[in-house]
C-alpha positions in Angstrom: 6.8 -15.7 27.3 9.3 -13.7 29.5 7.7 -11.2 32.4 9.5 -8.6 34.0 8.8 -6.1 37.0 10.1 -3.0 35.5 11.0 -1.9 39.1 13.7 -5.1 38.9 15.3 -4.2 35.9 18.1 -1.8 35.6 17.2 1.4 34.0 19.7 0.8 30.8 18.0 -2.7 30.3 14.5 -1.4 30.9 15.2 1.7 28.5 16.6 -0.8 25.5 13.2 -3.2 25.9 11.3 0.0 25.6 12.8 1.5 23.0 13.0 -1.8 21.2 9.7 -2.9 21.5 7.8 0.7 21.1 8.5 1.8 17.3 8.8 3.0 14.9 8.8 6.5 16.8 8.7 9.6 15.0 11.2 12.2 15.3 11.3 15.8 17.0 14.2 17.5 15.7 13.8 20.6 18.1 15.3 23.8 17.9 15.5 26.0 20.8 17.5 29.2 22.4 19.1 29.8 25.8 18.6 32.8 27.9 21.4 34.4 26.0 20.1 33.6 22.2 22.5 30.9 21.7 20.5 28.1 19.3 20.6 24.5 20.0 19.3 21.6 17.8 18.7 18.0 18.9 16.5 15.0 18.0 13.8 13.0 20.2 12.2 10.0 19.3 9.6 10.4 22.4 7.2 12.3 20.4 3.9 12.7 18.9 1.1 14.7 18.1 -2.0 14.7 20.9 -4.6 17.1 19.7 -5.7 19.0 16.4 -8.0 21.4 18.1 -5.7 23.1 19.9 -2.9 21.7 17.9 -0.7 20.1 20.3 2.6 18.3 20.3 4.5 16.6 23.0 8.3 15.5 23.2 10.5 14.5 26.0 13.9 15.0 26.3 14.7 12.8 29.2 17.3 12.7 32.1 20.7 11.1 31.3 20.2 7.4 32.6 24.1 7.8 33.4 24.8 10.9 34.7 21.2 12.2 35.4 21.9 15.4 33.7 19.3 17.1 31.8 19.5 18.1 27.7 20.0 21.5 26.7 16.9 21.6 24.9 14.8 21.0 28.5 16.9 23.8 30.1 16.4 26.1 27.1 12.5 25.7 27.2 12.5 26.2 30.9 13.8 30.0 30.3 12.6 30.8 27.0 9.4 28.6 26.3 9.6 28.2 22.6 10.4 25.8 20.1 10.2 24.6 16.7 9.8 21.0 15.9 11.3 20.0 12.5 10.4 16.9 10.9 12.9 14.5 9.6 12.8 12.8 6.5 15.3 10.5 4.8 17.6 13.2 3.0 18.4 14.9 6.4 18.7 12.0 8.6 22.4 11.7 8.4 22.8 15.2 9.5 20.2 14.8 12.2 22.2 12.1 13.9 25.5 14.3 13.6 23.4 16.8 15.7 22.8 14.3 18.2 26.3 14.3 19.3 27.0 15.5 22.9 28.6 19.1 22.0 28.9 21.5 24.5 26.0 23.5 25.2 27.8 26.7 23.4 28.3 24.8 20.1 25.7 25.6 17.4 24.3 22.4 15.8 23.1 24.0 12.9 26.8 24.7 12.0 28.4 21.5 13.1 25.4 19.4 11.1 25.3 21.6 8.1 21.8 22.9 8.3 20.6 25.9 6.9 18.9 28.1 9.9 15.5 30.2 8.9 13.9 32.8 11.1 10.6 31.7 12.4 7.7 34.1 12.4 6.3 33.9 15.8 8.8 32.6 18.3 12.6 33.3 18.6 14.2 29.9 17.7 15.3 29.2 14.0 13.7 26.7 11.9 15.7 24.2 9.8 15.3 25.0 6.2 15.8 21.3 4.7 13.3 20.0 6.9 10.3 19.2 5.1 7.3 20.6 7.7 8.4 22.7 10.4 6.2 23.5 13.3 6.9 26.8 15.5 5.7 26.1 18.9 4.9 27.9 22.4 5.6 25.7 25.0 2.4 25.4 27.4 3.7 23.5 30.1 6.8 21.0 31.1 5.9 18.1 32.9 8.9 16.6 35.1 8.0 12.5 35.4 10.9 12.1 38.2 14.4 13.2 39.3 16.4 9.9 38.8 18.4 9.1 35.4 15.9 8.0 32.7 13.0 10.2 33.8 11.3 11.9 31.1 10.1 15.7 30.7 7.0 16.0 29.0 7.3 19.4 26.9 3.7 20.3 25.9 3.6 22.5 22.7 1.1 24.5 20.9 1.5 25.0 17.2 1.7 29.0 16.2 2.6 28.4 12.9 3.0 25.6 10.1 5.7 25.5 7.3 5.6 23.1 4.7 7.5 22.3 1.7 5.3 22.4 -1.8 7.4 19.5 -2.9 5.9 17.1 -0.6 2.5 17.6 -1.4 0.1 16.1 -3.7 -2.2 17.0 -6.1 -5.0 18.2 -3.6 -2.6 20.2 -1.2 -2.1 17.6 1.0 1.0 15.6 2.2 1.8 13.0 0.4 3.0 10.1 2.3 5.4 8.8 -0.3 7.1 12.3 -0.9 7.6 13.0 2.3 9.8 10.0 3.0 9.7 10.2 6.4 12.0 8.2 8.9 11.4 7.2 12.4 13.8 5.4 15.3 13.7 2.0 16.4 15.9 0.2 18.9 19.5 0.4 19.0 21.4 2.3 16.5 18.1 1.4 13.8 16.1 3.4 11.9 13.0 2.9 9.6 12.2 4.3 6.3 8.5 5.1 5.4 9.0 4.3 1.8 6.6 2.4 -0.9 8.7 -0.9 0.3 7.4 -0.6 4.0 4.2 1.2 3.3 1.0 -0.5 3.0 -2.7 1.1 3.3 -5.7 0.0 5.2 -8.9 1.7 4.9 -10.0 3.1 8.5 -13.6 2.4 9.9 -14.3 5.7 10.8 -18.1 5.5 10.0 -18.3 1.8 9.3 -18.5 -1.3 11.3 -17.3 -4.5 10.0 -19.1 -8.1 10.5 -16.7 -9.2 13.1 -15.0 -12.3 13.6 -18.3 -14.1 15.5 -20.3 -13.7 11.7 -17.5 -15.4 9.8 -18.5 -18.6 8.1 -16.8 -21.6 9.9 -15.4 -23.0 6.7 -13.5 -20.2 6.6 -12.2 -19.9 10.1 -11.1 -23.4 10.0 -9.7 -23.6 6.8 -6.0 -23.4 7.6 -5.4 -20.9 4.9 -6.0 -17.7 6.8 -4.0 -16.6 9.7 -6.0 -14.3 12.3 -4.8 -11.4 11.0 -6.3 -12.3 7.5 -9.5 -13.3 9.1 -9.5 -9.9 10.8 -9.6 -8.5 7.3 -12.3 -10.5 5.9 -14.7 -9.6 8.9 -13.8 -6.1 8.4 -16.5 -6.0 5.6 -19.8 -4.2 6.2 -22.0 -6.9 4.6 -21.4 -9.8 2.8 -22.0 -9.6 -1.3 -25.4 -10.6 -2.2 -26.2 -14.0 -4.1 -26.2 -12.4 -7.6 -23.0 -10.4 -7.7 -21.6 -14.1 -6.3 -23.0 -15.7 -8.9 -21.7 -13.4 -11.8 -18.4 -13.3 -10.4 -18.3 -16.9 -10.7 -19.3 -17.1 -13.8 -16.8 -14.4 -15.1 -13.9 -14.9 -12.9 -13.8 -18.5 -11.3 -15.6 -20.7 -13.9 -12.1 -22.3 -14.7 -11.5 -23.7 -11.5 -15.3 -25.1 -11.1 -14.7 -27.0 -14.4 -11.2 -27.9 -13.6 -12.1 -29.1 -10.2 -15.7 -30.1 -10.9 -15.1 -33.6 -9.2 -12.8 -32.5 -6.4 -14.8 -30.4 -3.8 -12.2 -30.1 -1.3 -9.3 -29.1 -3.3 -11.6 -26.5 -5.5 -12.5 -24.9 -1.8 -8.8 -25.0 -0.7 -7.9 -23.1 -4.3 -10.8 -20.9 -3.8 -9.4 -19.8 -0.6 -6.0 -19.6 -1.8 -7.1 -17.1 -4.5 -9.0 -15.4 -2.0 -6.1 -14.8 -0.1 -4.3 -13.6 -2.8 -6.7 -10.9 -3.3 -6.7 -9.9 0.2 -2.9 -9.2 -0.1 -3.9 -7.1 -3.1 -6.7 -5.1 -0.8 -9.3 -6.4 -2.9 -11.8 -7.3 0.1 -14.9 -7.5 -2.2 -13.4 -9.6 -4.9 -12.2 -12.1 -1.8 -15.5 -12.4 -0.3 -17.0 -13.3 -3.8 -14.4 -15.9 -4.3 -15.1 -17.2 -0.9 -18.7 -17.6 -1.2 -19.0 -18.8 -4.5 -18.1 -22.3 -3.3 -21.2 -22.5 -1.4 -23.2 -21.4 -4.2 -21.7 -23.8 -6.3 
């Protein structure tokens, strides 16, 4: 493994390492205005949500690593401390990229990139009509992290209005992660699309505690079938299935294996582990454990 002291690296190389390793990053498509009311629209991937109460978003238009100049967005919020953060999905990603071109400050990126501007309700900057979710924000604070090229400027924003396109909502009125079709930034020229091919679901242990690695049976840990990631999934179960459930599952779902491999315990154990692994890949944690524990109940 290579090890670096950041201060020993050229800024450009350090920047590439940071962006190549930390991703995918959500995109803040920021709409601001200058003192004369001229609009600016620019995307930033140093961005995330940091609080729900109050609702706080933070993004960072960094100083140019080449020229040490500041972005129009930064200059604008220092004068008019308001911004609309428009969320970027796949249907507008090419237009968003076009808006990131280094146009002069007097050029309207809404016009250049073909977006429709919408009036905001609580602030002066315009919204991007094509964006699936638009956050009107007041700027609470700007934190300059340095004076050299590559230094970030944290723009701490408090959300004052949220606009959501109904087409991205599910039957419960919440944002459907498949419908919204978000995109994010990777390193270099690469983006990531959060669609059904790339998304997977893991139930968050908000109120539950898994048994942990230290409680996993040794034969499962040492089987060679499961990666540490697989073992982490197995260790997330709250408690082992009881013996009655294991025996019932064995009779109904695993009897073929036990009959076929009755005289080959080693192969039977391996086949059960492989079947449990397949169940894990389908997020069927309970069934995976019922399969694994069936061997010891044989």
